[in-house]
C-alpha positions in Angstrom: -3.8 -35.6 -4.8 -1.7 -36.0 -1.6 -3.4 -35.1 1.8 -1.0 -32.2 2.3 -2.2 -30.6 -0.7 -2.4 -26.7 -0.2 -3.9 -24.5 -3.1 -1.8 -21.8 -4.4 -2.6 -18.2 -3.5 -3.9 -16.4 -6.6 -0.9 -14.0 -7.0 1.0 -17.3 -7.6 -1.3 -18.6 -10.0 -1.4 -15.5 -12.2 2.5 -15.3 -12.2 2.4 -18.8 -13.2 0.4 -18.2 -16.3 2.3 -15.1 -17.0 5.4 -17.0 -16.9 4.2 -19.5 -19.7 2.5 -17.0 -21.7 4.2 -16.1 -25.0 3.5 -12.5 -24.7 1.2 -9.7 -23.3 -2.0 -11.2 -21.7 -5.4 -9.2 -21.2 -6.6 -9.1 -17.7 -9.9 -10.6 -19.1 -8.0 -13.4 -20.2 -6.3 -14.2 -16.9 -9.6 -13.7 -15.1 -11.2 -16.3 -17.3 -8.5 -18.8 -17.1 -8.7 -18.5 -13.0 -12.5 -18.2 -13.0 -12.3 -14.9 -10.8 -13.5 -11.4 -11.4 -10.6 -8.8 -13.1 -10.9 -6.8 -9.8 -8.8 -9.9 -7.8 -6.4 -10.2 -10.8 -5.7 -6.6 -10.3 -5.2 -7.1 -6.6 -3.0 -10.1 -7.7 -1.0 -8.1 -10.1 -0.4 -5.1 -7.2 0.8 -8.1 -4.9 3.3 -9.4 -7.7 4.6 -5.9 -8.3 5.3 -5.3 -4.7 7.1 -8.6 -4.4 9.1 -7.7 -7.3 10.4 -4.3 -6.3 13.8 -5.4 -5.6 13.9 -8.6 -7.8 15.0 -9.4 -11.2 11.5 -9.7 -12.6 8.8 -6.9 -13.3 5.0 -6.8 -14.4 5.1 -4.7 -17.5 1.4 -3.0 -18.4 0.8 -2.1 -21.8 -3.2 -0.8 -21.7 -4.8 -3.9 -20.0 -2.5 -6.3 -21.3 0.3 -7.7 -18.8 3.2 -9.5 -19.1 6.2 -11.0 -16.9 9.7 -9.2 -17.7 13.2 -9.2 -16.7 13.9 -5.9 -14.6 15.6 -3.0 -16.6 18.9 -3.4 -14.2 19.4 -6.9 -15.4 20.0 -6.1 -19.0 23.5 -6.2 -19.2 23.7 -9.3 -17.4 21.1 -10.9 -19.5 22.8 -9.7 -22.7 25.9 -11.0 -21.7 24.5 -14.4 -20.6 22.7 -14.9 -24.0 25.8 -13.6 -25.9 23.6 -10.7 -27.2 25.0 -7.3 -28.7 23.9 -4.2 -26.5 21.0 -2.5 -27.3 21.7 -0.1 -30.2 21.7 3.5 -29.0 19.1 5.8 -30.4 20.2 9.0 -32.6 18.7 12.4 -31.5 16.1 12.5 -34.1 14.8 8.9 -33.3 14.6 10.0 -29.6 12.7 13.2 -30.5 10.4 11.1 -33.0 9.9 8.6 -30.1 8.9 11.1 -27.7 6.2 12.4 -29.6 4.7 9.0 -30.3 5.2 8.2 -26.5 3.6 11.3 -25.3 1.0 11.8 -27.8 0.1 8.4 -28.8 -1.9 7.4 -31.1 -0.3 9.6 -33.7 0.0 9.9 -37.5 3.0 10.6 -39.5 1.9 14.1 -40.6 1.2 15.2 -36.8 4.7 14.0 -36.2 6.4 15.8 -39.0 4.4 19.0 -38.2 5.7 18.8 -34.9 9.3 18.0 -35.7 9.2 20.0 -38.9 11.3 17.6 -41.1 10.3 14.4 -42.9 10.4 11.5 -40.7 10.0 8.4 -43.0 13.5 7.1 -42.1 13.0 7.5 -38.4 9.6 6.0 -38.4 11.1 2.8 -40.4 13.8 2.6 -38.0 11.9 2.6 -34.7 9.3 0.2 -36.5 12.6 -2.2 -37.3 13.6 -2.1 -33.9 10.1 -2.7 -32.5 9.9 0.3 -30.6 6.7 1.4 -32.4 4.0 -0.1 -34.2 0.9 0.8 -36.7 -2.1 0.8 -34.8 -4.7 2.0 -37.4 -5.3 4.6 -39.6 -6.6 8.0 -39.8 -10.2 8.7 -40.9 -9.4 11.7 -43.1 -7.9 12.2 -46.4 -5.2 9.8 -47.5 -6.2 7.6 -44.4 -2.3 8.4 -42.8 -1.3 5.2 -40.7 -1.1 6.1 -36.8 1.7 4.7 -34.6 1.9 3.9 -30.8 4.9 2.8 -28.8 5.0 -1.3 -28.1 5.7 -3.3 -24.9 9.3 -3.2 -26.1 9.5 0.3 -25.7 8.6 0.1 -22.2 11.0 -2.7 -21.5 13.8 -0.6 -23.2 13.0 2.2 -21.3 12.5 0.4 -18.0 8.8 1.3 -17.6 5.7 -0.6 -16.6 3.5 1.4 -18.5 3.3 5.0 -20.5 1.8 6.5 -17.4 5.2 6.3 -15.9 6.8 8.8 -18.4 8.2 11.7 -16.9 6.1 14.8 -17.2 6.7 16.8 -20.4 8.3 19.7 -18.3 11.2 17.7 -17.0 11.4 15.7 -20.4 12.1 18.3 -22.8 14.6 20.7 -21.4 14.2 24.4 -22.3 16.7 25.4 -24.8 17.5 28.6 -27.1 14.5 30.3 -25.7 12.3 27.3 -27.2 9.4 26.8 -25.2 9.3 22.6 -25.6 6.1 22.5 -23.5 4.2 23.9 -26.1 5.6 21.4 -28.7 3.3 18.4 -27.6 0.3 20.0 -27.0 -2.6 19.4 -29.0 
């Protein structure tokens, strides 16, 4: 070790671990690897989030799992650089189903179908294949229906760091034909 060695700040160490991780990492895992308390990891993450506000990277959160991702504003440049096709647009039924899952998660297929009033098998299969939703368990009820939640890919697709950044339901669902959509997702 050279005499001019200076240890990196905690935020830089957290950034390094997130960079080499192959997916979302738990707060506890970061704290354990760096031998610090999770509160210090949270502070380091806030520092990184502030640093990335006008940069090409972003801290993405899904519960207590964290991932370093590219900024949504860079998506088209990245797709062009990697030679990828633009992300497929979602149909209106897919968006409606995805909205129900995003706001009500975890939610079962019968609950989704009850809210939409139509069969959602095809739409759910499509959202699963796109990686925007995932199966997270089963309801302890007759038939044990599967329950769904959104994925980190959903957050990235819509440029969110966490589901808490979803717009309030009143602004997310427009009023139309006298229908009160704000009642749609109430429990």
